N, C-alpha and C positions, 0 to 999 in steps of 0.2 A: 763735627757734632754742635747742634744748637744748643743753647741754654733754655730748658723748658720754663724756668720762672720769667726769664727775660721776655721770651714770646708771650706768655700769658699776660704779663704787663702791659706789653705793647697792644695786645689784642683789646684790653680794657679801655686803651684810649682810642679805640677806632670811632668811638661816638662822639669824641671831642668836637665842640663846635668851632673851635679855633681851626681855619682852613689850613694854615701853615703846620700846625702840630699833626693834623690829620694827614697831610700829604707826607710828612717825615715818617710816620709810624707806617704809612701805606708803602712806601718805598722799602723801608726796613723790612717789613714782613715778606714782601714780593722777592726781595735779595735772596730769603732763605729757601725760595723754591718750593720743591714738592715736601721736604720736610716739616713744612710749616702747616702743611694741608689739614693732617689729623687735629692738630691744636685748634685750628680754626674751625673745623667741622664740630668737635666737641662744643667750643664756645657758642656756635651757632645754636646748637640744641639748648643751651642753657639761657641764651639771651632772650629777654623779653620785650626789649626796645626794637621796634621794627626797622629804625634807622640803622641800628648796629647790625641787625640780621641781614639787611641789604647790602650793607658795606661789606660784611664777612662773606656773604655769598658771591659778591661781585669780585672780591679779591681772590677767592677759590678758584673761580672761573678763569680770572686773569692768570693765575699761575698754571693751571693745567692747560690753558690754551697756549701758553708759551712753551709748555712741554711739548705739545702736539706740534708746534711750528718747528721746534728744535728737531724733533724725531723725523718729520717730514723732510727737512733740510738734509739731514744725514742720511736717510734713505735714498734720496734723489742723487745727493753728491757721491755716494758710495756704489752708484751704477744702476740702482732701482732693479736689482737681480730678482728679489724675492716679492712676487704679486701679493702673497697672503700678508707679509708684512707691510706693504704698502697701504692695502685696504684696511687692515687692523689699526695703523694709524689714523686713517680718516673716521674709523669707528669710535676712537678715542675721544674724537671731538665732542661727540654727543654721549658717549658712555664711557666717561674717564675711569670709573671704578670697576669695570667689567673684568671677570676673570678671563682673559685671553685664552689660557689653556683649555677652557670649555670649549671655544670656537675651534681651536685647533683639534680637539678629540672628537668634535661632531663630524669634521671633516674626514677625520682618519677613519671614522667608523663606516662613512659611506664608501670610502676607498676600498676598505677591507671587504665589504659585502661585494663590490664588484670584483675584486681580485679573487675571492673564493671561487667564483663562478666562471672566472675568465679561463677560456681554453687556449692552450700553447699557440695552436696554429689558427687561431681567430683571424678572418680578414678585418681591414679597416671597418667595413660595413657592419660585421658582426659585433666588433669592439664596441662600436657606437651604440648599437641596438641594446646591448647588454647595459651600458652605462645608462641608457634612456629607462630601461626597465626598472634599474635600481633606483634611480634618481627622481623619475616622475612616478612610476606605479608603486614601487615600495614605499619610498619615503614621502612621495605625495607633494613635490614640489610643483608650483605653477606660476604662471605670469599673473601678477596683480592687475587684472583689467578693471576692475571695479572701481579702485581707487589709486589710478596709475600716478598721480602728482603727488602722493603721499612721500614725504623725505624718508620715512622709516624703510622705503623700498631699497634705499641705497646703503644702509647700514647692515653689514654682513651678520652682526649678531641677530638682529631682527628678522632677517630673512631666513636664517638657519632655525629661528624659534617658530615663526609664523608658517614657514615653507612657502611663502609668497614674496615675488620680488619683481624688478623691472627687468628690461633686457640684459643690461650690463651687469647687474648683480648676480643673476641667474647664470649668466655666461662666465662671469669670473669664478664662481664656486665649481661650475662645470668643467672649465679648463684646468683649474688647481687639481681637481681629482684626477683628470685625464693624464695630465704631466706627472702626477705622482706614479701613476701606473705605467709611465713611460709611453704614453700614448700622444702623439705630437699634434695636439689640439690648442689653437691659439686664437685670441681675439683679432677681429677685423673691424676697424673703425668706419663702419658705414654710415652716411648720413641719415638721421631720423631713425637708425636702427642699429643696434650692435649685434654682430653675429661671430660665428667661429668657423674657423677652417682647418680641416684635417691635412696635414702636410706630409707628402711622401719625400722624406728627405733624401732617399737614393735617386730620384728623378727630378732635380730642380732645372726644368726647362724654362727658357726665358718667356715662352708664350704664357705659361699658367703659374709660374713662381713654384712649381711642384705641387699645387693644391689638387688633392683628389676630389674633395667635394666640401660644401659648407654646411653647417649645422645651426638652427635656429633654436637656441636654448630656451627662448621666451614660448615657442611653441612646440612643447614636449620633445625637443631634440629632432625636430623635422630635418631630413637630409634633402639638399638641393644643389642644383649646379651652377656654373659660371653664367650660364644664358639667363637664368632667374635674376641674377645681380644686375645683368644688363638690363632687363625689363624694368626692373626696380629703379634704376637711375634713370631710365627713359621716362618714367612716369613723373620723376622729380625735375625733369628737363636739366640733367646735370651731364656735362660731357665726361668722357673717359678719364679716369685718373687712376693710376696705379695703386695708390693708397687705399682706394674702396674695395680693392680685392685682395691686398696680402695683408699677413699679420702685423700688427701695430707693436709698438713698445709698451712697456709695463706703464712707463711715464704718461703715455698717451691715455691708457686706460683710466689711470688714477685723475688725470685731468678731466675726462669725460665725466667720472662719478662726481666730482666737485662741480662741474658745470651743471649736472642733473640737480644736485642739491642746491645750488644757488637758484635755479629756475623753481624748484619746488618751495623754497622759502621765500621767493619774491611773490609767489601765488599765494602764501600765507600772510604776507606782508611783515615778515619778520627781518626788518632791515639790519638789524644788529647782526644776525647770523649771516646775511647776504655778505655785509662788509668784512667779516671774519673769514668766511670761506673764499671770498675774493683775494684776500691776503694769503690764503694758503695756496691758491691757485698761481699766485704771483711768485711764490718760491720756486715753482718748477717753468716758469716763462724763459 
């Protein structure tokens, strides 16, 4: 446990003009980690000096970014099994104070609404049709075509709030819901696009990897076949590569989300965020 009196005394020294004192105080507060955040936040509200406010805000961000880095490292080293946990960790970069249970509840609500209408003997196409109906028609999710470069399209909490996202964020939510219903839908890392594959786990043939069909989560769950992927790659002048057709790992998905965010912040000229997100990407390289 940290000593509140000591923490408050240290915070008061944050505006000390002596660089050495500031550095010492900064490091000491940093070492307290998340426990110091609430003291720093209330001190920020009470501070009148803009330098002190700026230093407090910078320190809070530094602590929270350190937690995100650590959480992402643990997720990755632990096998990256839970995609929702991975995407929530990235969400924490921009929204550290978010109630993550709210996100989990929102996803559970969509899953429940699909489950209620699901018939026991539904074919794969019927299952996808039902998810599409609930996800796009009832809940109103759609691709953000008007503001595609917006970084908010990559944060799951924002996508669930606004019902708008990019290819990968919509595909992530869609596949998490499907997998919670034991429907084998997984992400496929296609260049310039991110799609989903419906896997028939009973017939893994060498030719098609056991994929029945593909789903475009950005385009209202449109179903298409392998030949359409062939055509798309041909348009991009890309040679055949197995990875463009088959499900990718959760690590690959989170890496792609980070690359999207880096590109979005580059577009906005936010070099500090670009550097930090590049650091997060480096954890999984």
